[in-house]
N, C-alpha and C positions, 0 to 999 in steps of 0.2 A: 261795138256795144249793141245790144238789142234795142228795138224801137220801144219808146216809152209810151205806155197807154195807161191812164190812171182813171179809175172809176170809184166814186165815193159810195161804197156800199160794202157791208151794212153799216148801220149806226152802231157806234161803240160807246158804252157807258162804263167807265172804270172808276171805282172808288169804294171805300168802306161802306157797308150796309146797303149797297145798291140793290140787293135782292129784295129788300123791303118794298121796292117800287115795281116789282114784276107784274103785279096785278094791274097797276095803272098803265104800264106799257102794253100789256096783253090786250087791253080793251080796244086798242087801235086796230087790231086785226081780227077780232071776233069775240065770242062769248063762250065757245065750247072748244076745249083743247084736249089733246092727249099729252100727258106728262111722261116723257121717257126719262127714267132716272136710274142711276146705278143703285142696285139693292143695298150696297154697303153704306150708302148715305143715310138710310133709315136708322142704322145702328148708331151713327154718330150725331143724330139729331138734325142734320141739314134738311132732310125732307120736310120736316115740320115748319122750318123757317121759310120754305118756298110755298107751302100750302096755305099758311096763314094769310099772306097778302092776297092770294087768289080767292080765298073764302071771303075776305073783307070786301072785295070788289065784285062779289057775286059771279065769279067766273066758274062755269061748269068745267069739270075735268074728270078724267079717269087715268089711273096710273098703269104704265107698262114698265115692269122691272125684271123681266125674264131675260137677262143679258149675261148669262153665265159663260157662254162660249164666244164672246166678242161679237164684232160686227159681221156675222156670217149671214149668208143669204137666207138660211132657214129662219133665223130670228127676224130678219128684215121682213120676210114674207108674212110671218105671224103678226108683227106689228102693223104692217100695211093693211092686212085684212081687217084687223080690229079698228084701225083708224077709219077705213072706208065704211064699215058697218055702223060706226058711231056718227058718221057725217060731221067730223070735226072741222073747225074753222082754221086750225093751225096746230103746231106742235111746239112744246117747250121741252128742250133737252137739258138735263142737269147731270153733269158728270165729266169723265175724261173723254179721251178720243173715241173709244169704242161706242160710248153712249151717243156722242154727237154724230158719229158716222152713221149709226143706225137711223137717227132722226133725219139726217140729210138725205139718205137714200129713200126713206119713206116719203118725205116732202117732194123730192124730185120726181118720183114716179106715181104719186097719188092720183093725178088726173089722167094718166096715160091709159090707153086701151090695151097696149101690149103688155106681156108678162115681164116680170122683173128680170129674168135671165136674158131677154133680148138686149137690155141695157147693160147687163153684166158682160155680155159678149161684144159690146161696142156700139150699139145703136145710140143715137142722140135723142134726148127728150125733146118733144115738140110743143108741149102744152105748158102753160104757166105753172110753176110749182106751188105747193101749199106753203103758207107763211111759216117761218121757223124762227124761234127765239132760242138762243144758246146761252147757257149759264155754265161756263167751264169751271171745274173745281180743281184743275191743275193749272200750272203757270204757262204751259206751252201746248200747242197743237199745230203740227206742220201743215195741216190741211183744212183748218177751220175756215179760212178765208179763200181757199183755192177754188179753181173752176172745175174740180172733180172730187169725187168721194171714194176713198179706198175701202173696199169691202173684201171679205173672205168668201170665195166661192166654195160652198159646202160640198160641191161635187168633187173637188180636188184639193181643198185646203190651200189653194193658191190665192194671192192677192189679185184683185181686179179693180179697175178704175172706172167708176160710173161718172159720165159727164154731167155737169150741172148747167142749168140755164141761169142767166143773170137774174139777180134779185131773189135767189133762193133763201138766203139768210137775211132776215130783216133787222135783227138786233142781236148784239152780243153784250151780255152783262158780266163784267169782271168785278168780282168782290174778293179782295185780298183775304178777308176773314175765312173764306172757304178753304184756303190752302193750309190753315192752321191745324186741320185734322190729319194732315200727312205726318208720317213718322220722320225722324231726323234723316234716316237713310234715304227715304223716298225723296225728301226735299233736296238732299245732296245730289242724288243721281239725276233728278230732273233739272237741277240747276246746271249741271255739266252738260246734259243733253240740250238744254236751251242755248248755252254757249256754242255748242256744236252746230245747232240749227242755224244760228245767226251767221257763223263763219261759212257754212255751206252756201248760204244765200249770197255771201260776199264774193265767193270765188266761182259761182255758177256762170255758165255761158249766158244766162238770161239776166244777169245783174244789170241794173241801170243806176244812174246817178242818184235816183230817188230811193231805191232799195238800199244803196250804199249808205246814204245819209241815215236811214232808219237803223240799219245794222250797227253803225258806229255809235249811235246814241244808246241802242240796246246793250251793246257790250260795255259801255261806260256805266250804265245803270246796274247791270248785273254784277259788275266788278265791285261796286259799292255795297250791293246786297250780300255778296259772298264774303268780302274781306273787310267791310267797313270803310270808314273814311279816316285819313290821317289827321284831319282837322274836325272842327265842330260845324263845318258848313253844310254837311249832309246829315240830317237828323231824322229822315224818313224811316219808318220801321222796315226791316228787311223783307217782310212778307209783301209790303206794298211795292217795294223796289223790284222784287222778283216778279210780281204780277205785271208791273209796267214793262220790265225787260222782256218778259215772255210774250206779252201782247205785241210789242214791236218786232220781236223775232218772228212771230207767226205772220204778221203783216208782210215783213220782208220776204219770208218764204213764199207767200202767195204772189208777190210781185216779181220775185226771181224764181227760185226752185229749190226744193230740198236736194241734198247731195247723197254721197255714197253711204255714210253711216245711217242716215234716216231711211234710205231705201232698203238696206240690208236688215236693219232692225225691224222694219215693217214685215218683210218676208219671213224672217226667223220667227217673229211673234205669230204670224198667221199659221205656220206649220206646227210650231212646238209650244206656243203660249208662253214664251219666255219674255220677261219684261223688256219693252222697247227702250226704256231709259237706261237700263243696265247695259244692253248691247251697244247703244250709241256711246255711252261713257267709255266703255272698253275700247271701241274702235276709234274714238276721237283722236288720240295721239298718233295713231297710225295713218289716219286720214291727213293730219297735218304734215307728217313726214313725206307722204306721197305728193301732196299738193305743193310742198316747198320746192319741188323740182321745176315748177312752171309758174307758181303764183307767190313766190317768196316775198315779194314786196308788199303784197296785200296782207299776208300773214304777219309780217313785221309790224305793219301799222296797227292791226288789231291787238297784237301782243302788248304794244305800248299803251294803247287806249285802256286795255284791261289792267295795266300796271304789273303785268307778269314779267315785263322786261323794262329796263331803264331806258330813258330817251337817248342815251349815248350808245346803246347797244348796236352792233352791226346787224345786218340782215340775218346772217347765220346764227349769231348769238340770240337774236330775238326769237327765231324759230325754235331753237333748242330750249330756250327759257319757257316758251309757251307749252311745249310738250312736257317739260318737267313740272310746270305749274299744274297741268291737268293730272299727271300721275301722282303728284303729291296730294291733291284733293281726293283722289280715289283712295289712296292709302290712309289718309287722315280719317276718312269716314268709313273705313273698313268695307269698302265696296269691292266686288270681284274685279281683279285686274286682267284676267285672261278669260277667253270664251270657254275654255275647258272647265272653268270654275262654275259655269252655268249648267253643267251636266249635259252638254251637247257634244255629239261626236263629229269628227271630220266629215264622215259620210253625210250626216244631216246638214252640215254647212254647205256641202256641195249642192244639195238639192235646193237650198235657200238661194244660193248664188244663181242657179239656173232659173229659178222663179223670178228673181230680180231682173235678169237679162231679158225677160219677156215683156217688161213694162216700158211704157213710153218715157218714163222718167230717165231712162238710160240716155236719151237724146239731149238732156240738159245738164249732164254731169260736167265738171270742170274740164275734163279731157275725154277723148274718145276711149271707151272701155268696153270690154266684152265680159261675158259671164266668167271666163277664165281669169280675167284680171281681178274681178271681184272675189273669186275664190282664193287667189293668191293673197289678197289683202286679209281675208278671213283667216287663212293659214298663219300669216304672220302674227295675228292677234290671238291665235289658239293657245 
């Protein structure tokens, strides 16, 4: 087992209507902020709910919402230059992973004298980061609590990992009401992706007793969110349970590590702008079948916690039941079941597998794998 090192950072506030207190919390870090926000949130009225408490607390801000091409280096440089020109005291990021990754990269390099691409190419930040407040609008983010930030190198459309200094993210506000703007299909695919993220953390080489504990609770909560309770003992709304489960899965991922599905979903998204959650959902059963060859006991335990398999099931039966559970959820919600349904070719998948093989995350997968092994997995799901 890997050494256990636990740092309590950042502060996490989770509950309904927590965004109404963002102005109060922001005051602790300054009075002038850049608000990095997904442009889609303006259309659904979430932006106004963020701006009102900032206005009430006399917080100065300007909005950056030019995020059409994801967290690529061109967009990050544009946001970084604007933040420096405005001499902001911090950044508030509102949205999904791409929005938060842009904000993390800007905060990490804001005070640095070297150019952004030096850090994209592997240099470590040496100066204290700009304070960051994150307001996720989706239930999961594999990298929100991690020690690095995935970005897309605009020179190659490949993923790169920017190292973070400790204390980058000061506060994460989880408000379950923000997820109500998602469609049913989005909620379904992200729920499956969150289950996948939790399981990946459980079977990773970096897993610890502490990340295991968080994963097990995350799986239990997600199970109630997705399937409901057999009794009246669990009456918490599903959006709250999904947010709680997603927060715990994201924490476990930072303490342990993301796995094969998350890695490949990230590189496919970088090159072809295909939904990460759909790719992860499709790959999830195939990852389970592969991991069952050497982590079957762990998968059995999670299958029973999720109630996908009865307590009396054998290890083999539990693994099979979990795969069938995921595939049934995909079918029930009319989600794509094969990668070819996402209009991706085998040749494109080969490039994504090569990209994944170049990232340090390969060193924390459940077993030793090469880019060829990743490509074989992609072909099986094609």
